[in-house]
Every structure is written in structure tokens, then in C-alpha cells.
N, C-alpha and C positions, 0 to 999 in steps of 0.2 A: 099268484100266478107267479111261474116262470120268467125269469131274464134270459135274453139271448147274449152271449160275449163273444167274441172274439180270440180264436188263438193263431198266431202268426206263427209254422215252421219252417228255418232259413238251412239249407245244405250250407253251412258255413263254407267247408271245402271247396266246392262248385261257386259261392257267388266271385264276382269278381269286383262287386263294387260300384258296378255302373251309376249307383242312386235315384235309380229310376223309380224304383218304390216308397224311397223317401218322401221323392216329389208330389205321388201320387196318392200318397197317404193322409186323406180327408180330414184325419183324427190327429196327426201327426204321432206315430207308433212308434214307427221304426224309424233309426237310424245309424250310423256308419258307426261302427267301432272304431276304435283307436289303436287295438289289437289287428293284426295280421294272420293271415289263415296259411295255411302252408304253399300257398303262390305268392304267397308276399300281397294280396289285396286285403284294403282294410274293408271286411265283409259287413254287412246289414243285418241286425237284430232288434228284438222291441226290446226297445228304450223307456215305453210308457206300457207298458200292456193292457194298464185299468183303462186305458182308452178305447181300446180295438173294438170294433165292433164286425167283426166280420165280412167286411165289404167286398172282400178278396178283390181292392184295386192294383194292391202289390202286384200278388200272384198275373193278373193280365197283364199287367208290365213287363213283367221280368223275361228279359231275351232269352234267357237259359234255363227257364221253367226250373226254378230250384227251389222256389218258395210255395209251400202248402198253407192254404186258411184253416182252419176250424171251425165249426161255430158250435160253441157249447151252453148249451142251459142250464142256468142259478138260479138256486130258487130264492127269494127276495124276503 
């Protein structure tokens, strides 16, 4: 039976590091990077990608719509 995993893609250059997605994630997948983007903001990234369930909470709360969430089938 196939298992569903999530994948989050953040537009790093448009992310302003508001931290809303990090707080909204129920499985603690996202974190703010130590590095900064071209605008000087710490951007969100998948710190724990194996825990992503593809719930899309992060994408729903993002005020700038810079997060895309994908669901990927993984053969078990």
C-alpha cells in the first residue's frame, strides 16, 4: 500500500521570515534558516522533511503565498 508524504517548497527570495508557517506546522517540519535571502530575511525551510504529512497548514497561513505543498506517494 502506498504511503503519502508531504513536500513543502518555499520561494526563498520572497519569504520574509514571519514565522507563521513554523508555528502552524503540527509536526515541526519547518524552521527559519540561519542564512538570509536577498532582502535580508531569515527564510523558512524544511528542517525535518521526513515528518511532513502534507497538511498544507503552512501554505494556508502564509500571508505572502510563497509556500507550495505537494503530496507524494511513497511505496512502503
